[in-house]
N, C-alpha and C positions, 0 to 999 in steps of 0.2 A: 698659483699657476707658474709653471716653469718658464723663465725668460730665455728663449733660445738665442737672444742677441748678446748674451754675456757668457758664451761658452768659454772653456778653458783657454783655447788659443787666442781669444780676443783679449784676455787679460794681458798678454804680452804687448799687444798694440796699445792698450790703455797705459801700460807702464812706460812705453816709449813716448806716448803723447805727453805723459806727465813730465818726462825729461825736457821736452820742448817747452812746456809751459813754465817749468822752473827757470828757464833761461831768461824770462822777461825781466827779472830783477837781479841778475847775476852781476852786472857791472853798471857803473855810472854811465850816463850818456856820453857817447864818444869813446867808451873804453873797449869796444869790440874790435877785434882784428879787422883791418880793412882790405887785406890782400889774401889771395889763396895761392899757395905755391906748392901744395902737396902733389906728389907724383907717385904713381904706383910702382914702387921699386921691387915688389914681390912678383915672382913668376909662378910661385907655388901657392897653394891654398893657405890663407891665413886663418888660424883658429882663434876666433874672437873670445873664446872662453879662457884659454891658457896664455894668450898673448899679453904681455905687460903693457900698461898704459902710463903715460907720464904722470897722471894724477894719483896713481896707485900708492906711491910712498907717502902721500899726504893724508890719506884716508885711514880710518881705523881698520885693522885687519879683521877678518871674520871671527877670529878667536877673541880679539879685544871687544868686539860687539857682543859676543856671548858673555864675557865677563861683566860688562855694563848691564846687560839684561838680567843676569843672575843677581847682581847686586840690588837692582831695583826690586826684584821679586822677593829677595831675602829681607830687604828693609820693610816691604809691605807686610810680609809674614810676621815679623817682629811687632809691627804696629798693630796689626789685626789681632794678634794673640793678646795684646794688652787689653783689648775690649771684649775678650772672651771668644773670639772666633778662632778656635784652636785647630780647625781643619787646614788652616794656612800653614804650611811647613816650609822649611828651608830647602833650597834646591842646590845641586852641585853645578859647577860650570861645565856645561856639555860641550863636546867637540862641535865645531861649526858644521852647519849643513853641507853635505857634499855638493849640493846643487843650488845655484842661484837662478831662479826662473828667468829673470830678465837677461842675465849674463849668459845663461845657457842657450838662449835663442837671440842673442844680440844680432842686430841687423837682419832679423827674421831669417836666420839660417839654422837649419837642423841637419845633423848628420844623416847620410843616406840610409844607413842601417836602421835608424829610428823611423825615418820617413817611410821606408818600405813596409814597415809593420803598423805604424800609427798615423800615417799621413801628417796633417798639421796638428793633430790632437796631442795633448800632453801624455807622456808615458806614465805608467803607474809610479815610477820612481819620482818623476817630477810632481805628480799630484800629491805625493806624501811628503814633499819637501817644504810645504807651506809653513808659516809660523804658527806656533801653538797659541791658543787663546788663553791669556793669563788673567782674564777678567774674573770678577767675583761670581761664583756659581753655587747655588745650593744643590741639594741632592737631586732635584728635579731638572737641573740644568738651567734654570732661570735665576737672575739676580734677585735676592731677597731684599725687602724694603730696608731691613736693618743694615745689611751689607752696603747698600747704596749710601746710607747716611755716613758710615765710617770710611768706606773705601774711597768714595769720591768727594765726601764732604758736602753731600746734597741733603738739605733739610736742617734739622736742629743743630745748634752749634755744640751740643754735648750729647753724650750717649752713656747711659748708666752712671751718670755723675762725673764722667770724665770729659774734658774739653776735646773736641775733634779738631785735628790740625787743619789749617787753611788748605783747602783742596783735598782734604781727607788723607788717608794713609798713602794714596798714590801720589798726591801732590807733595807730601813730605818726603817720600822716597826720591822723587825727581830732584828735589832741592838737595838732599843729602848726597846723591851720586853725581848728578849732572851739573851742579852749581848754577847759580842764578846768572845766566848769560842771556843776551838778547836772542830772539828767534833767528834774526838775520845772521848772527854769528854761527848759530847752531846748524844752519842750513847751508853754510858756505860751500862745502864740497859738492853737495847736490846741485846747487845753483850753478857753480862753475861747470860741472859735468853737463848739466842741462844746456847751458849756452854753447858749450863746445859741440855737443851733439847737433843742436839746431843749426849752428853755423856750418858744420861739416856737411849737412844735407844741402846747403846752398853752394858747396864747392863745385867748380866745373868738373873735377875728376869724378865726383860722385854722380853728378847729373849725367855725364857721358856714360858712365858705367850702367846707370839705370836705363838709358836709351838703348844701350847694347843688349841689356837684359830683355827689354820689350821686343826687340828684333829677333833675338834668339827664341823667345817663347812663341812668337808669330810663326817662325819656321817650323816649330813643333806643333802648330795648329791651335795655339791659344792667343786670344786677343785681349790681354790685360794691359791696362795703361800704366801700371806700376806694380812693384812687388807687393805693396800693401793691398792692392786690389785682389791679388791671387790669394793672399793670406786671409782676407776678410770676405771671400766669396760666400754669399748667403747659403749656398748649398752645403757648406761644411758645418753650419750651425745646427748640429743635431743634439739630441739628449745626451747627457754626460756618459751614460752607460752604453750608448750605441757606438759601435766601432766605425772606423772610416770606410767609406765606399771605395770600390775599385777606382772610380773616377777621381776621387780625392787623392788617393795614393799616387795615381799616374800623374796628376797635376803637380803634386808636391815634388815628385821625383824630377819632373821636367824643370820645375822652379829651381831646385838646388843644383841641377846640372848646369843650367844657364848662369847661375850665380858663380859657379866654379869656372866655367869657360870664359866669362867676361871679366873675371877678377873683381867682381862686385864687392866682395867682403874686404879684399885688400884695399880697394879704393876708399871704402868707408873708414877702415882702420887708419890709413895714412892721413886722411883728411881730419878725422877726429883727433888723432894724436897731435897733428899740427896745431889745431885750435886749442887743445889743452895746454901745450907748451906756451903758446902766446898768452893765454889767460893766466897761467901760473906766474909768468914773468910780471904781469900787471898786478898780481895779488900777493906778492912776496911777503909783505908785512902782515896781511890778513891771514895768510896760511901759517905764518910763524905763531901768531896769536892763537889760532885754532889748535896748533900742535901743543902749545903750552896748556891750553884749557883741557885738551884731551888727556895729557899726562896727569893733570890734577884729578880728572874724573877717574882715571884708571887707578890712581892712588887711593881715592875714596872707595872705589869698588873693591879693591884688595882688602881694605880694612873690614868692610862689611862681610865679604865672602869668607874671610878666614878667621873671623871672631865668633 
């Protein structure tokens, strides 16, 4: 049965919720910024997709993420071939995806040209931008039992007389490329970003902008308590192939218009940037260690991808 509660536009809400949840362990107790000083210095619309964030120089670039992903897949292919699964082949390092779903709709904002055609729903370009499934698949599309043994290391410790690596070929590839680091170190950037996002939502400048948005929408005849409520209106949860209703498009256009007129996006951007800068200053050593680890991973990936 189709679950109408998990439509494409809801995935953006879930991604944003994950950012907030990630913040719970980003810093030690007492490490969070205690004051809010962000002011909306922008009088023009801030584009949350192309606008730089303080944390950007510390995270892997989209191209670097592609290099790491390709290296893991190439390591897996080499390992699986050893056990006779020859349909696993090497891949090239693809250009990064043009669209990042969460970033493309950051702060629940969509360009009016897209809204006028698709409402809150994802565009065909956005729908095609999702990550490819790199898991083991047989010709019927389902994982075979033998693949499970070797790919994930589930089951017997050997296959066809050969010892299966701990965690299977996937586990071995992760060790070869990503190095044995603690999960907390591996998730540092995401946790800092999550906490910055969560704290930004508590900033007076964001709260005030949200209140202005509610008033603006009320003047247009809509009684939503928050931008999230408009986005998650149950009336928009239709089947994937169903287009948006006229009512959804009208609501979404009013939503984006109010976000523009109240500087809602600029408020979020300034507040989140402030929190990122504060957290970066508190995690200088951690971020330096993360960068060192990233450089080692990229060196490992280059060896695998070019050999």
